[in-house]
ZABA-18787 format. One record per atom (N, C-alpha, C): residue in three letters; x, y, z negated. Coordinates in steps of 0.2 Angstrom, whole numbers, padded with zeros to 4 digits, always signed. Layout:
BEGIN
alaXYZ ...
end
This chain:
BEGIN
met+0330+0715-0712 met+0329+0710-0709 met+0339+0709-0706 glu+0342+0714-0708 glu+0351+0714-0706 glu+0354+0710-0711 asn+0351+0709-0718 asn+0354+0706-0725 asn+0351+0698-0721 lys+0345+0697-0719 lys+0345+0689-0719 lys+0349+0686-0715 gln+0350+0691-0709 gln+0354+0690-0703 gln+0359+0687-0703 arg+0364+0690-0708 arg+0370+0688-0710 arg+0373+0683-0712 pro+0369+0680-0718 pro+0371+0674-0720 pro+0369+0669-0715 val+0363+0669-0710 val+0362+0665-0705 val+0368+0665-0699 ile+0372+0671-0698 ile+0377+0670-0693 ile+0383+0668-0697 ala+0385+0668-0703 ala+0389+0664-0708 ala+0390+0659-0708 glu+0382+0655-0710 glu+0383+0648-0710 glu+0384+0645-0702 thr+0379+0649-0696 thr+0380+0646-0690 thr+0389+0645-0689 arg+0392+0649-0690 arg+0400+0649-0689 arg+0401+0644-0692 glu+0400+0643-0699 glu+0404+0639-0703 glu+0403+0633-0700 leu+0396+0630-0697 leu+0391+0622-0696 leu+0397+0621-0689 val+0398+0625-0684 val+0400+0625-0678 val+0408+0623-0680 gln+0411+0628-0684 gln+0419+0626-0687 gln+0420+0617-0688 lys+0414+0616-0694 lys+0418+0610-0696 lys+0413+0604-0691 tyr+0410+0605-0688 tyr+0407+0599-0684 tyr+0410+0601-0677 his+0414+0606-0675 his+0416+0607-0668 his+0410+0609-0664 val+0405+0606-0661 val+0400+0603-0655 val+0393+0603-0658 leu+0391+0605-0657 leu+0383+0604-0660 leu+0377+0606-0654 glu+0373+0602-0654 glu+0368+0605-0649 glu+0363+0610-0652 lys+0361+0615-0647 lys+0358+0620-0650 lys+0351+0617-0656 ala+0348+0613-0652 ala+0341+0610-0657 ala+0344+0609-0665 gln+0351+0607-0665 gln+0354+0604-0670 gln+0352+0611-0676 ile+0356+0614-0673 ile+0356+0621-0677 ile+0350+0625-0677 tyr+0346+0625-0674 tyr+0338+0625-0676 tyr+0335+0621-0682 ala+0336+0617-0680 ala+0331+0612-0683 ala+0336+0613-0690 tyr+0342+0613-0694 tyr+0345+0614-0699 tyr+0342+0622-0702 phe+0341+0625-0697 phe+0340+0633-0702 phe+0330+0631-0702 ala+0329+0629-0698 ala+0322+0627-0700 ala+0320+0624-0707 leu+0323+0621-0709 leu+0321+0617-0716 leu+0321+0623-0722 asp+0323+0627-0721 asp+0321+0634-0724 asp+0319+0641-0722 gly+0316+0637-0716 gly+0312+0643-0714 gly+0316+0650-0711 arg+0322+0649-0710 arg+0327+0654-0707 arg+0330+0654-0699 asp+0327+0649-0695 asp+0327+0646-0689 asp+0327+0651-0684 his+0321+0657-0686 his+0319+0664-0682 his+0326+0667-0681 phe+0330+0666-0685 phe+0336+0671-0683 phe+0343+0667-0681 val+0341+0660-0677 val+0347+0658-0674 val+0348+0661-0669 gly+0344+0661-0664 gly+0344+0666-0658 gly+0351+0671-0658 lys+0348+0676-0661 lys+0350+0682-0664 lys+0359+0679-0665 ala+0359+0676-0670 ala+0368+0672-0673 ala+0370+0669-0668 phe+0368+0667-0661 phe+0371+0663-0657 phe+0374+0667-0652 lys+0372+0675-0651 lys+0371+0681-0648 lys+0378+0683-0650 ala+0376+0686-0658 ala+0382+0689-0661 ala+0390+0685-0661 leu+0388+0678-0662 leu+0396+0675-0662 leu+0398+0673-0655 glu+0394+0673-0651 glu+0397+0673-0644 glu+0400+0681-0642 lys+0398+0685-0644 lys+0401+0692-0641 lys+0406+0693-0645 glu+0408+0687-0652 glu+0412+0689-0655 glu+0419+0685-0654 arg+0415+0680-0648 arg+0422+0675-0648 arg+0422+0671-0652 gln+0417+0667-0657 gln+0418+0665-0663 gln+0415+0658-0660 val+0410+0658-0654 val+0409+0652-0654 val+0408+0651-0648 phe+0408+0645-0643 phe+0407+0645-0636 phe+0400+0642-0635 ile+0395+0646-0630 ile+0388+0641-0629 ile+0388+0639-0623 his+0389+0634-0620 his+0388+0631-0615 his+0383+0630-0613 pro+0380+0634-0605 pro+0373+0636-0602 pro+0368+0628-0601 glu+0374+0624-0598 glu+0369+0619-0595 glu+0370+0614-0601 leu+0373+0611-0603 leu+0372+0606-0607 leu+0369+0609-0617 glu+0366+0615-0617 glu+0364+0618-0623 glu+0367+0617-0631 val+0375+0615-0629 val+0378+0615-0634 val+0380+0622-0636 val+0381+0622-0642 val+0387+0627-0647 val+0393+0624-0650 ala+0400+0626-0648 ala+0407+0623-0648 ala+0411+0627-0651 ala+0415+0624-0655 ala+0419+0629-0657 ala+0424+0635-0653 ser+0426+0629-0647 ser+0429+0632-0640 ser+0426+0630-0634 glu+0427+0632-0630 glu+0427+0628-0623 glu+0430+0621-0623 glu+0435+0621-0627 glu+0440+0615-0625 glu+0439+0609-0628 ala+0434+0611-0636 ala+0431+0608-0640 ala+0425+0603-0636 ile+0421+0606-0631 ile+0418+0602-0629 ile+0418+0595-0626 ala+0424+0597-0623 ala+0429+0591-0620 ala+0429+0584-0623 ala+0431+0585-0628 ala+0434+0581-0636 ala+0426+0579-0639 lys+0421+0582-0637 lys+0415+0583-0641 lys+0414+0574-0643 asp+0412+0572-0649 asp+0412+0565-0654 asp+0404+0564-0654 leu+0401+0559-0648 leu+0393+0560-0648 leu+0390+0556-0654 gly+0397+0552-0660 gly+0394+0548-0665 gly+0392+0553-0671 thr+0396+0560-0669 thr+0395+0562-0675 thr+0391+0568-0671 met+0389+0569-0668 met+0383+0573-0666 met+0377+0569-0670 lys+0375+0564-0667 lys+0370+0560-0667 lys+0371+0560-0677 ala+0376+0558-0680 ala+0377+0559-0686 ala+0373+0565-0690 val+0375+0572-0687 val+0373+0577-0688 val+0363+0577-0689 trp+0360+0573-0683 trp+0354+0573-0682 trp+0351+0571-0688 val+0354+0564-0690 val+0352+0559-0696 val+0355+0563-0703 leu+0359+0568-0702 leu+0361+0572-0710 leu+0354+0578-0710 val+0352+0581-0705 val+0345+0587-0703 val+0339+0585-0707 asp+0339+0575-0704 asp+0332+0573-0706 asp+0332+0572-0715 val+0339+0569-0714 val+0340+0567-0724 val+0339+0575-0729 met+0341+0580-0726 met+0341+0585-0731 met+0332+0587-0729 lys+0329+0584-0725 lys+0321+0587-0724 lys+0316+0582-0732 lys+0319+0578-0735 lys+0318+0572-0739 lys+0322+0571-0746 lys+0327+0573-0747 lys+0332+0575-0751 lys+0336+0583-0751 gln+0338+0581-0760 gln+0343+0588-0758 gln+0349+0588-0759 val+0353+0589-0752 val+0361+0590-0751 val+0363+0595-0754 glu+0368+0593-0757 glu+0370+0602-0760 glu+0379+0601-0755 glu+0380+0597-0753 glu+0387+0598-0749 glu+0387+0592-0746 his+0390+0592-0739 his+0390+0589-0732 his+0397+0591-0727 phe+0402+0588-0725 phe+0405+0588-0723 phe+0407+0581-0718 pro+0411+0585-0712 pro+0413+0578-0708 pro+0418+0575-0710 ala+0418+0567-0709 ala+0424+0563-0711 ala+0431+0562-0709 ser+0437+0563-0710 ser+0443+0563-0708 ser+0445+0558-0703 lys+0448+0557-0698 lys+0449+0551-0695 lys+0451+0544-0697 glu+0454+0544-0702 glu+0456+0539-0705 glu+0448+0535-0709 glu+0443+0538-0712 glu+0437+0536-0713 glu+0434+0533-0708 tyr+0436+0531-0703 tyr+0432+0529-0696 tyr+0429+0522-0696 pro+0424+0519-0696 pro+0419+0526-0692 pro+0414+0529-0696 val+0414+0532-0702 val+0413+0536-0706 val+0414+0544-0701 arg+0406+0547-0700 arg+0408+0554-0698 arg+0403+0559-0702 ile+0400+0557-0706 ile+0399+0564-0712 ile+0400+0560-0717 val+0400+0564-0722 val+0398+0560-0728 val+0396+0567-0733 phe+0391+0566-0737 phe+0387+0572-0741 phe+0385+0569-0748 tyr+0382+0575-0752 tyr+0381+0571-0759 tyr+0373+0577-0761 gly+0371+0573-0765 gly+0367+0576-0770 gly+0363+0573-0774 glu+0359+0576-0779 glu+0356+0573-0784 glu+0360+0567-0789 gly+0367+0568-0789 gly+0372+0565-0791 gly+0374+0560-0789 glu+0372+0559-0780 glu+0374+0554-0777 glu+0377+0553-0772 ile+0384+0551-0769 ile+0387+0552-0765 ile+0383+0545-0757 phe+0384+0548-0752 phe+0383+0545-0746 phe+0388+0546-0739 asp+0385+0541-0734 asp+0391+0542-0730 asp+0388+0539-0723 ile+0387+0545-0717 ile+0386+0543-0711 ile+0389+0539-0706 leu+0388+0533-0704 leu+0393+0530-0701 leu+0388+0531-0693 tyr+0394+0529-0687 tyr+0390+0528-0679 tyr+0393+0521-0677 ile+0391+0516-0678 ile+0392+0509-0676 ile+0391+0508-0666 ser+0394+0510-0664 ser+0390+0506-0655 ser+0392+0500-0657 glu+0389+0495-0651 glu+0389+0489-0651 glu+0395+0486-0649 ala+0400+0489-0647 ala+0407+0488-0644 ala+0410+0488-0649 glu+0409+0491-0657 glu+0413+0493-0661 glu+0411+0487-0667 val+0406+0485-0666 val+0404+0480-0673 val+0408+0475-0675 thr+0413+0472-0673 thr+0419+0468-0675 thr+0424+0471-0678 val+0425+0476-0674 val+0430+0481-0677 val+0429+0484-0684 val+0423+0486-0685 val+0421+0487-0691 val+0420+0484-0697 asn+0416+0478-0694 asn+0416+0474-0700 asn+0422+0471-0703 asn+0428+0470-0697 asn+0432+0469-0702 asn+0436+0474-0706 leu+0434+0480-0701 leu+0439+0485-0708 leu+0435+0487-0714 phe+0428+0485-0715 phe+0425+0485-0721 phe+0426+0480-0726 ser+0428+0472-0722 ser+0428+0468-0725 ser+0434+0469-0731 arg+0438+0473-0727 arg+0446+0472-0732 arg+0445+0481-0738 lys+0440+0485-0736 lys+0439+0491-0739 lys+0431+0490-0741 lys+0431+0492-0750 lys+0425+0493-0751 lys+0425+0501-0755 ile+0419+0503-0753 ile+0418+0512-0755 ile+0414+0512-0762 asp+0417+0513-0768 asp+0413+0513-0772 asp+0409+0518-0772 ser+0402+0517-0775 ser+0396+0518-0776 ser+0396+0525-0772 cys+0393+0525-0764 cys+0395+0526-0760 cys+0388+0522-0756 gly+0382+0525-0754 gly+0378+0523-0751 gly+0379+0522-0741 his+0377+0520-0737 his+0381+0521-0730 his+0373+0520-0727 ile+0372+0526-0723 ile+0368+0525-0718 ile+0368+0525-0710 ile+0368+0519-0707 ile+0372+0517-0700 ile+0368+0519-0694 val+0371+0524-0689 val+0366+0526-0683 val+0369+0520-0679 val+0364+0517-0675 val+0367+0512-0670 val+0362+0518-0663 glu+0365+0514-0657 glu+0359+0515-0652 glu+0355+0513-0651 asn+0356+0505-0653 asn+0348+0502-0653 asn+0349+0498-0657 pro+0341+0495-0662 pro+0341+0491-0666 pro+0345+0485-0667 asp+0343+0481-0659 asp+0345+0475-0657 asp+0352+0469-0661 tyr+0357+0475-0663 tyr+0362+0472-0664 tyr+0365+0473-0672 ile+0359+0477-0678 ile+0359+0477-0681 ile+0363+0471-0687 ser+0358+0467-0685 ser+0360+0460-0688 ser+0367+0457-0686 ala+0371+0461-0684 ala+0378+0459-0684 ala+0383+0463-0686 ile+0381+0468-0689 ile+0383+0472-0693 ile+0385+0468-0701 his+0390+0467-0705 his+0391+0465-0712 his+0393+0473-0713 ile+0392+0475-0719 ile+0395+0481-0721 ile+0389+0479-0727 ala+0394+0480-0735 ala+0391+0483-0740 ala+0388+0489-0744 asp+0383+0488-0746 asp+0379+0495-0747 asp+0377+0498-0744 val+0374+0496-0737 val+0368+0499-0733 val+0363+0501-0735 ile+0360+0507-0733 ile+0356+0510-0740 ile+0349+0510-0732 gly+0352+0509-0726 gly+0347+0510-0719 gly+0350+0509-0713 tyr+0349+0509-0708 tyr+0351+0510-0702 tyr+0345+0514-0697 cys+0349+0518-0694 cys+0343+0522-0688 cys+0347+0522-0681 val+0340+0524-0677 val+0342+0526-0670 val+0341+0533-0671 val+0346+0538-0667 val+0344+0543-0665 val+0341+0543-0656 lys+0334+0546-0657 lys+0333+0546-0650 lys+0332+0553-0647 glu+0330+0554-0641 glu+0331+0561-0638 glu+0325+0565-0639 gly+0331+0572-0642 gly+0328+0578-0648 gly+0329+0575-0654 gly+0333+0571-0655 gly+0336+0572-0663 gly+0332+0567-0667 glu+0325+0563-0664 glu+0320+0561-0668 glu+0325+0553-0672 val+0323+0555-0678 val+0326+0549-0682 val+0323+0542-0684 glu+0325+0537-0682 glu+0320+0532-0682 glu+0323+0527-0686 tyr+0321+0525-0693 tyr+0325+0520-0697 tyr+0323+0514-0697 tyr+0328+0508-0698 tyr+0328+0502-0700 tyr+0330+0500-0706 gln+0326+0496-0709 gln+0330+0488-0715 gln+0332+0484-0711 tyr+0339+0482-0715 tyr+0340+0473-0711 tyr+0338+0468-0716 ser+0334+0464-0717 ser+0331+0458-0721 ser+0334+0452-0717 gln+0337+0447-0720 gln+0338+0440-0719 gln+0335+0438-0712 gly+0328+0441-0710 gly+0323+0438-0707 gly+0323+0442-0700 gly+0329+0447-0699 gly+0331+0451-0692 gly+0329+0459-0698 ser+0325+0463-0691 ser+0327+0470-0693 ser+0320+0474-0695 glu+0318+0478-0698 glu+0312+0480-0699 glu+0311+0486-0699 glu+0306+0489-0693 glu+0305+0499-0693 glu+0302+0499-0701 
end
């Protein structure tokens, strides 16, 4: 048991350090992908005892520090839900948070010889993001775009989009494809 627990502790620490703030449910879902979710509760306890993570009791989030919670990025948290959902369907070899310079990209991942990124675009950011992407092209990278609601998908003009999605309460991901006639579920 101890031998199987240790990697979950290390991977939980790494996930929280990578993404700074995650919902507890996201970490459970991540480890449920390979059946190790029953080790997560003990991992939380061990890491909190060692002061390597901070667990906010009311918000149900795990953070790299108490200060990280105040600076949490909801777009990145939604993008993590999408990453976990993609991992259910596709082999993901590596994933990491995008740098601030890559805005609005939140997560970059690769697997099966392909590179993808997950963007978060709020309705208020559509014009800015369209202008950004009209000037820069990311070669051979498929984009998954997280939106708050599908009503403004048609206003987003970015090349190489493989899908749009909305993250619902509890982490359920609902996908959409946009065609000239409008969005389709």
